[in-house]
N, C-alpha and C positions, 0 to 999 in steps of 0.2 A: 558560460560561467554559471556555476551552481549557486543556488539560493543558500543563505546562511543556515547551517544545520540547527542552530539554536532557535531560529525563527520557525523552522519547520516543526521542531519538537514542541515548541510552545503552542503553535496552532493545533497540532494533533492532540495535545493534552487538553485543549479547550473542548474537545469532543467527548472526553471521559464521561461515562454515565449515560450517553445517548443510547436509547434502546435500539436493539436490532430491528431493522425493517428492510426486507428484501427490496432491492433496487431503489431505495430512497437515499437522499443526501441532504437532510435538514438537521442541523445541529440542535440537540436537545429534544428533537421529536422522533427521529429515526434514521438509521442508515445501515447499509451493509458494508463490507470491507471496501468495495470500490467507491461507495458513497462517502466513506471517510476520506479516502485519497482525493476524491473530487473536491470535497470541502476544504481540505488542506491546500489543494491547488488554488482554489478561488481566493483563499486568504493570503497565501504567500506569493503566488504568481500573477493572478488576475482572472478574468473571465475564462471559462472553459473554452477551448478552441473549437470543439465540435460537440454536437449532442450525442449522448450515449444511447445506442439502440438497446432494446430489451435483450436480456441474456439469460442463459440457463443457470440454475443453482447447482447443477450436478458436478460435484468435485471429481468424479470419476470420468468425466467427459474426455473422450479421446478424439483425435482428429489430426489432420495435417497442418492446421493453422493455429498458432499460438496467439489468439486474439488480444489478450491482455498485454502480452509481451510486444506484439506488433504496435499496439497503440502507445504503450509507454515508450518504446524505442523511437517513435516518431516525434514525441514531444519532450522527452526527458533525456538525461545524460546517462548512458549505460556505464556501469562500473563492474569490474570483476567482483564476484560474490565475496572472495577473500579480502577485498579491500573496502567492502561496504561498512560504514560506521554509523554513528548516530545521525539521524536525519535522512538516512537512505530509505527508499521504498523498496521492499523486497516482495517478490512473487514466489509463492509456495506451490509446489507440485504435490498434491495430497495423496496421490496414488501412483504407483509405478505404471508407466505407459500413458498416463493421463496428461492433459495440458495443464499449465499453471492456472489455477482458478482461485487462489486466495491471496490477499494483499495484507501486508503489515508495514509499519514504519518503525525502524530501529530507534530506540531511545536511550539505551544503556550507555554507561561511560565506556570510553575506549579501553580502560584498564581495570575494569571491574566486571561484575556479573552483567552479562548482556540482558537487555530487556527490549520489549517491543510493544507497540500499540496495534490493536486490530479490533474489528467488529465481528463478533462471533454470535451465531444464533443461540438464544437462551441467556446470553450474558450482556450483549450490547458492546459498547466500546470499553475495552479494558486494557490496562497495561500489566504485563506479566513477564516472568522470566523467559528468555529465549532458551528453553531447555534443549538438550540434544535431540529430542524427538521433533521439535520445531526446526531447529537449525539444519538438520539433515534434509529437510524438505525444501529449503530455499533453492530455487532454480535460477533466479535472475535478480539483479539489483540495479537500481537507477537512482539518480539524484534529481531533485526538483530543480528546474532551471531558475535563474534570477528573473528572466523575462519569458513571455509566452510565445516568442517567435519560434516557428518551426525550425528544427535543426537541419 
């Protein structure tokens, strides 16, 4: 059962203005895109199920393993990208041939301009329009679960 999208969005918006900090997840102090998702998980679902190992910042990273997608698929509810709405966590593939390395949370209304929240180097946590340039990079979508039990 998925978590209430309004609760996910409210939790994510609580991180607005948090500065960007690679591999961090502390509301108001610093986070990267994964740190934002981790913080929302803690607020909406509960304690994180596993510690997060160190990871590369390279958006062009290629390889046979979709680490973010595999992790999200283990603990979250996968949905088709076309059906992802407000409250969904989306994974972006920033370069052709690269693995998905950026995370956002959709916030926009179902029948209006789409928006999303993410943590971006130089900006921190921001909410902005899901422009065509961002939308075409969405590779996968997931819903936060209502509980932290593994699927």
